N, C-alpha and C positions, 0 to 999 in steps of 0.2 A: 530180205537180206539172206544171203547164203550161209550155211554153217560149214562150208568147206574149209580146207586148210590152204593157205597161200603163202609162198615165200615172201620175205620182205628184207629190207636193208637196215642195218644199224649204222649210225654215224654220230660224229661229235657235233654238238651245238654249243659253242663256247666251252665251258668246263663240264658240261653235262652230256651224257650219252642219250641219244634219241633213237626211236624206232619209227620208220616210215610205215604208216597204217594204210593198207590198200583201200581204195574207194569202196569196195564191197563191205568193209568193216568200219566205215566212217562213223564216228561217235557224235551224237547230238549233245555235246557237253564241252565246257571249256576247262573243266577240272576232272581229274580221275583219281582213284585210289588204287594203288598197286600193292599186292602182297605176294610173297614167295611161298609156294606150297612145299611140303617136306621133300618132294621129289625134285625140287629145283625149278619147276614151272612157275612162270609169272602169270598172275591173273589181274586183269585190268577191269575195274568197275567204274562206270561213269558216275560222278557225283551230281546230285540235283543242283541246279543253278542257285536256288534259294532253299537252303536246308531247313529254315523255319517253315516255309510253305510245304515242304515235303513232310515235315513232322505233323503239321496240321492236317494234311491229307491222310496220313496214316491214322491219326487219332479219330478222324471223321468216321472211320469204319466201326468204331465201338458204339454200342447202343447205350441209352440212358441207364439201364439197369446195371451194366458193367461199371459205368462211371460212378454211380451211386454206391455200389459195393466197394469200390476202391476208396471213395471218400469216407465211407463208414468204417472201413478197416483202419484208416489213418486216425480216426477219432478214438478208436478202441485200442490204442497201443498200451501194452502193459507198462507199469511205472518203471523208471530206471532203477536198476539194482545198485545198491551201494556195496562196494567191495573195498577190502583193505588195499592200501597202496603197496606196490611192489618195491 
């Protein structure tokens, strides 16, 4: 895939505005996340088809020592502090 800049067209699709994505930038996703940067640029991120599967894949990168440390940290939470009501 090229990292060049290509012109495209904006059009109406029902009540929504749509952007034609050139073939060179075709996305392998049926859903995307769009956010606007402070300078006004729009950034499009493809979303995984199965977000649960994406989470499991991300978690698979952690070793057992890391997971055990997290679990140990959860067991050693300090007691809840009692405070006067506001």
